[in-house]
C-alpha positions as CSV (number, residue, x, y, z in Angstrom):
1,X,94.0,95.7,131.8
2,X,97.1,94.6,134.2
3,X,98.7,97.3,135.4
4,X,102.6,97.1,134.6
5,X,103.8,100.4,136.5
6,X,106.4,100.6,139.1
7,X,108.3,103.3,141.5
8,X,111.5,103.8,141.2
9,X,113.7,106.7,142.5
10,X,110.4,108.3,143.8
11,X,109.2,108.6,139.6
12,X,105.8,106.3,138.8
13,X,107.2,104.6,135.8
14,X,105.3,103.0,133.0
15,X,107.1,99.4,133.3
16,X,109.8,98.0,134.8
17,X,112.1,97.8,131.8
18,X,115.1,100.5,131.6
19,X,117.8,101.0,129.4
20,X,121.1,100.7,131.0
21,X,124.1,102.8,131.0
22,X,125.9,101.9,127.5
23,X,127.3,103.0,124.1
24,X,123.7,102.7,122.7
25,X,122.3,106.6,124.9
26,X,125.1,108.2,122.9
27,X,122.6,108.6,120.2
28,X,119.7,111.4,120.9
29,X,117.7,109.3,118.2
30,X,118.5,105.7,119.3
31,X,116.5,107.5,123.1
32,X,113.7,109.0,121.1
33,X,113.3,105.0,119.6
34,X,113.7,103.4,123.1
35,X,110.6,105.4,124.5
36,X,108.7,104.4,121.7
37,X,109.7,100.9,122.0
38,X,108.4,100.8,125.8
39,X,111.5,102.4,127.5
40,X,110.3,103.6,131.4
41,X,113.2,105.0,131.7
42,X,116.9,105.8,130.5
43,X,120.5,106.2,132.4
44,X,122.5,107.7,130.1
45,X,126.7,106.4,128.8
46,X,128.9,107.4,131.6
47,X,130.5,110.2,132.1
48,X,134.4,109.0,133.6
49,X,136.3,111.2,135.8
50,X,139.3,110.5,134.3
51,X,137.7,112.8,131.4
52,X,137.5,115.5,133.7
53,X,140.7,115.4,135.2
54,X,143.2,114.2,131.8
55,X,146.0,115.8,133.5
56,X,145.4,115.0,137.8
57,X,148.1,112.2,139.0
58,X,145.5,109.8,140.0
59,X,144.7,109.2,136.2
60,X,148.2,107.9,136.0
61,X,147.6,105.6,138.9
62,X,144.3,104.5,137.4
63,X,146.2,103.6,134.2
64,X,149.1,101.7,135.5
65,X,147.7,99.8,139.5
66,X,144.2,99.1,138.2
67,X,143.7,95.7,135.7
68,X,139.6,96.1,136.0
69,X,137.7,98.6,133.9
70,X,133.9,99.8,134.7
71,X,131.0,98.0,133.3
72,X,130.9,100.2,129.7
73,X,134.4,101.0,129.0
74,X,135.7,99.1,126.5
75,X,139.6,99.1,127.3
76,X,141.7,99.0,130.1
77,X,142.5,102.6,129.0
78,X,139.0,104.8,128.0
79,X,139.0,105.8,124.8
80,X,138.2,109.1,125.6
81,X,138.0,110.2,122.1
82,X,135.7,107.8,121.3
83,X,133.3,106.6,123.6
84,X,132.1,110.3,125.5
85,X,132.2,113.4,124.6
86,X,133.4,115.4,127.3
87,X,132.2,117.1,129.9
88,X,130.5,119.9,128.5
89,X,129.4,117.4,125.3
90,X,127.4,115.3,127.8
91,X,125.4,118.1,129.9
92,X,124.6,119.4,126.5
93,X,123.5,115.6,125.8
94,X,121.4,115.7,128.9
95,X,119.6,119.2,127.8
96,X,118.9,117.4,124.4
97,X,117.8,114.5,125.9
98,X,115.2,116.2,128.0
99,X,113.9,117.7,125.3
100,X,113.3,114.8,122.9
101,X,112.0,112.6,125.5
102,X,109.4,112.4,128.6
103,X,110.4,109.4,130.2
104,X,112.8,110.4,133.1
105,X,116.6,110.8,132.1
106,X,119.0,109.6,134.3
107,X,122.7,110.3,134.0
108,X,125.9,108.5,135.0
109,X,128.8,109.1,136.6
110,X,131.3,106.8,136.4
111,X,134.2,107.3,138.6
112,X,137.4,106.1,140.0
113,X,137.7,108.8,143.3
114,X,136.1,111.5,144.9
115,X,137.7,113.6,143.1
116,X,136.7,116.8,141.8
117,X,133.7,115.5,139.6
118,X,131.4,116.2,142.6
119,X,130.5,119.3,141.1
120,X,129.6,118.0,138.0
121,X,127.1,116.2,139.6
122,X,125.5,119.8,140.3
123,X,125.6,120.7,136.7
124,X,124.2,117.6,135.3
125,X,121.3,118.3,137.6
126,X,120.9,121.9,136.3
127,X,121.1,120.5,133.1
128,X,117.7,119.2,133.4
129,X,119.2,115.0,134.7
130,X,116.3,113.6,136.9
131,X,118.0,111.9,138.5
132,X,122.0,110.2,138.9
133,X,123.6,107.1,139.0
134,X,127.1,106.8,140.3
135,X,128.6,103.9,138.9
136,X,131.6,103.8,141.2
137,X,134.4,101.3,141.3
138,X,137.1,101.3,144.1
139,X,139.5,98.3,142.9
140,X,141.8,97.8,146.0
141,X,145.1,97.3,143.8
142,X,147.1,98.6,146.9
143,X,148.0,95.4,149.1
144,X,147.6,98.3,152.0
145,X,144.1,99.6,151.0
146,X,141.7,97.6,153.7
147,X,137.8,96.7,153.2
148,X,137.1,99.5,155.6
149,X,138.7,102.3,153.6
150,X,137.4,101.0,150.6
151,X,133.8,101.4,152.0
152,X,134.6,104.2,153.5
153,X,135.1,105.9,150.1
154,X,131.4,104.3,148.3
155,X,130.0,106.5,151.6
156,X,131.7,109.5,151.5
157,X,131.6,109.9,147.4
158,X,127.5,109.3,148.2
159,X,127.5,111.9,151.3
160,X,129.3,114.3,149.2
161,X,127.0,113.9,146.3
162,X,123.9,113.9,148.4
163,X,125.0,117.3,149.6
164,X,125.6,119.0,146.1
165,X,122.4,117.6,144.6
166,X,118.3,117.8,145.6
167,X,117.4,115.2,142.6
168,X,117.8,111.1,143.7
169,X,120.5,109.4,143.5
170,X,121.4,105.9,142.6
171,X,124.3,103.6,143.5
172,X,126.0,101.3,141.5
173,X,128.1,98.8,142.7
174,X,129.8,95.5,142.5
175,X,129.2,92.1,144.7
176,X,132.7,92.1,145.9
177,X,131.8,93.2,149.9
178,X,132.5,91.2,152.8
179,X,129.1,91.8,154.2
180,X,126.7,92.9,151.1
181,X,123.9,93.6,153.2
182,X,125.4,96.0,155.7
183,X,126.7,97.9,152.7
184,X,123.6,98.3,151.1
185,X,122.4,99.9,154.5
186,X,124.9,101.8,155.0
187,X,124.4,103.3,151.7
188,X,120.9,104.3,151.9
189,X,122.1,106.1,155.2
190,X,124.5,108.0,153.1
191,X,121.7,109.1,151.1
192,X,121.1,106.5,148.4
193,X,117.5,106.7,146.9
194,X,118.1,103.3,145.2
195,X,121.1,100.6,145.1
196,X,121.7,99.4,141.0
197,X,123.1,95.5,141.5
198,X,125.4,95.0,140.2
199,X,128.6,96.5,138.4
200,X,130.2,94.1,135.7
201,X,133.5,93.9,136.0
202,X,135.4,93.3,132.2
203,X,138.8,91.9,133.1
204,X,141.8,91.7,130.6
205,X,142.8,88.6,129.1
206,X,146.0,87.2,127.6
207,X,147.1,86.7,124.1
208,X,149.3,84.2,123.7
209,X,150.7,85.3,120.4
210,X,151.7,88.2,120.7
211,X,152.4,87.9,124.6
212,X,150.5,90.6,125.7
213,X,147.5,91.7,127.8
214,X,144.3,92.7,126.0
215,X,140.9,93.9,126.4
216,X,137.8,91.7,126.6
217,X,134.3,92.6,126.1
218,X,131.8,89.8,126.6
219,X,127.7,91.1,127.0
220,X,126.3,89.2,129.8
221,X,123.5,86.7,129.3
222,X,120.8,85.0,131.2
223,X,123.0,82.9,133.9
224,X,124.3,86.0,135.2
225,X,121.3,87.2,137.0
226,X,121.6,84.5,139.6
227,X,123.6,86.3,142.1
228,X,121.5,89.5,141.3
229,X,118.2,87.6,142.0
230,X,120.0,86.0,145.2
231,X,121.2,89.4,146.9
232,X,118.1,91.3,145.8
233,X,115.7,88.7,147.5
234,X,118.0,88.9,150.3
235,X,117.8,92.7,150.9
236,X,113.8,92.8,150.0
237,X,112.4,95.0,153.5
238,X,115.2,95.8,154.3
239,X,115.8,98.6,152.9
240,X,113.9,101.6,151.8
241,X,116.0,102.6,148.9
242,X,114.5,101.1,145.4
243,X,116.7,98.0,144.2
244,X,117.4,97.9,140.6
245,X,118.5,94.4,139.1
246,X,121.5,94.8,136.2
247,X,123.1,92.4,134.6
248,X,121.8,89.3,132.9
249,X,118.2,90.7,131.9
250,X,117.7,89.3,128.5
251,X,114.4,87.7,129.0
252,X,110.6,87.8,130.2
253,X,111.1,85.4,132.7
254,X,114.3,87.1,133.7
255,X,112.3,90.5,134.1
256,X,109.4,88.8,135.9
257,X,112.2,87.0,138.4
258,X,113.5,89.6,139.5
259,X,110.3,91.3,140.3
260,X,109.6,88.6,142.4
261,X,112.8,89.1,144.0
262,X,111.8,92.4,145.2
263,X,113.6,94.8,142.5
264,X,111.8,97.7,141.4
265,X,113.3,97.7,137.8
266,X,115.4,95.9,135.5
267,X,118.3,97.5,133.3
268,X,119.1,96.4,129.8
269,X,122.2,97.2,127.9
270,X,123.6,93.6,127.2
271,X,120.0,92.4,125.6
272,X,119.6,95.3,123.9
273,X,123.2,95.4,121.9
274,X,122.4,91.6,121.1
275,X,118.7,92.3,119.7
276,X,118.4,95.8,118.7
277,X,116.5,98.7,121.0
278,X,113.3,97.5,118.9
279,X,112.9,94.5,121.6
280,X,111.6,96.5,124.5
281,X,108.6,96.6,122.5
282,X,108.7,92.8,122.4
283,X,109.8,92.6,126.4
284,X,107.1,94.6,126.7
285,X,104.1,92.9,125.6
286,X,105.8,89.2,126.5
287,X,105.6,91.0,130.3
288,X,101.7,92.0,130.1
289,X,101.1,88.7,128.4
290,X,102.7,86.6,131.2
291,X,100.6,88.3,133.6
292,X,97.4,87.8,132.6
293,X,97.9,84.1,131.7
294,X,98.7,83.9,135.6
295,X,95.8,86.2,136.5
296,X,98.0,89.0,138.0
297,X,96.4,92.6,138.6
298,X,99.5,94.6,138.6
299,X,103.5,94.4,138.9
300,X,103.5,95.4,142.6
301,X,101.0,92.4,143.2
302,X,104.2,90.0,142.2
303,X,107.0,92.8,143.4
304,X,109.2,90.9,146.4
305,X,106.6,87.9,146.6
306,X,110.2,85.1,146.2
307,X,112.0,87.0,148.4
308,X,113.4,85.4,151.5
309,X,111.1,87.5,153.7
310,X,107.9,86.0,151.7
311,X,109.1,82.4,150.4
312,X,107.7,79.3,152.4
313,X,111.4,78.0,153.4
314,X,113.9,81.2,154.0
315,X,116.8,78.3,154.4
316,X,117.0,78.1,150.4
317,X,119.0,81.7,150.2
318,X,121.5,80.6,152.8
319,X,124.1,77.9,153.8
320,X,121.8,74.8,154.7
321,X,120.4,75.3,151.0
322,X,124.2,74.9,149.6
323,X,124.9,71.7,151.0
324,X,121.5,70.6,149.6
325,X,122.5,71.5,146.7
326,X,126.0,69.8,146.2
327,X,125.0,66.6,148.1
328,X,122.2,66.0,145.6
329,X,124.5,66.1,142.4
330,X,124.9,63.2,140.8
331,X,127.3,62.0,138.0
332,X,125.5,61.0,134.7
C-alpha cells in the first residue's frame, strides 16, 4: 500500500490534496462532501478586510486606486453581501466546519493593509480554526510606494499575526517580488509556517461596446503551474517553512510534478469548480495508481526529487537554460 500522507503546517495529512479557498467552501454540506471525497484539509473562503471596516477611509482608497483584486474576488468592488457572510457569520462558519469535518480547517484572511483585522485572527483561533492562511495582496498603486515598503507591509503583518495567535500561519503571496527567494526566507523569519505560491490576481477587462471597465474571471489551467513549479523547486532545501502550490493544479501529473518540485501539498479550486467536488476522489485514486505503477512507496519519497538541489542539471532553472530554450526554437 502506497503511503500518500504528507506533512503541512505541523499536521499529518492523509494525502497532498487540499481544497483552496473558493466559494465552494461557503457551504457546510460541501465541506462534508470534500472530506468524503478525499480532501486532506480545507481552506475556507476568505474573510475580506473590507468587511471589517466598511466605513474606513482605507476602503475608499482601495476601491478607487487599485485596479486588481484578490484571488477569490469576482468583482473589482467586493460583493460583501453575497460572497461572504460577515465577520460574525464567518466565525460561526468556522465553528460549524469543525463540528462537521475531522480534517484540518484553515481560515483565510484577505486584506489590503495591517488594519484592525489582526484581532480577528485571534477570534478565528478561538472559533476553532486549526491554522490561518493570510491571503495578502498589497497593490503598489501609488508611484511613491517602493518595493522595500511593500515588502515590509507583508513582513509586519505576519509578525503581528504571529504575536496574536499560537496556531500555524501560512502566507499566500503573488510572484511579483524582485527577489522572491529572499522574500520567502524573510516571511519565514517573521513567523510564517507555510508559503503558498501563488495568488492569482484577476485583471479587469475593457467592454468596447459599453466603454466601461468590467471584472473578468478566468479559471486557471495547467499551464499556470509552471511558474509555481519553478519557484517550489528553487526554494526546496532553503526553507524550513512548508511550501504549498496553488493555481494550475488540475491533473494527477500536476500533483506529481508539484511534489517532485518540493511542495508539501497542492491546493485545488478551479479544478473543483470545473469538475465538481467528486473530482477529488478521482484525483486521489489516480495519484495512488500513479505511484504504484512506478513503484514509489510514499509521497515523501518523491518530494523534492526534481528540485534544483537534486536534479543532475541545476542550471535548468537559471538563465543559461533560458538562452538554450530560445536558441533551440525553430519555425515549422
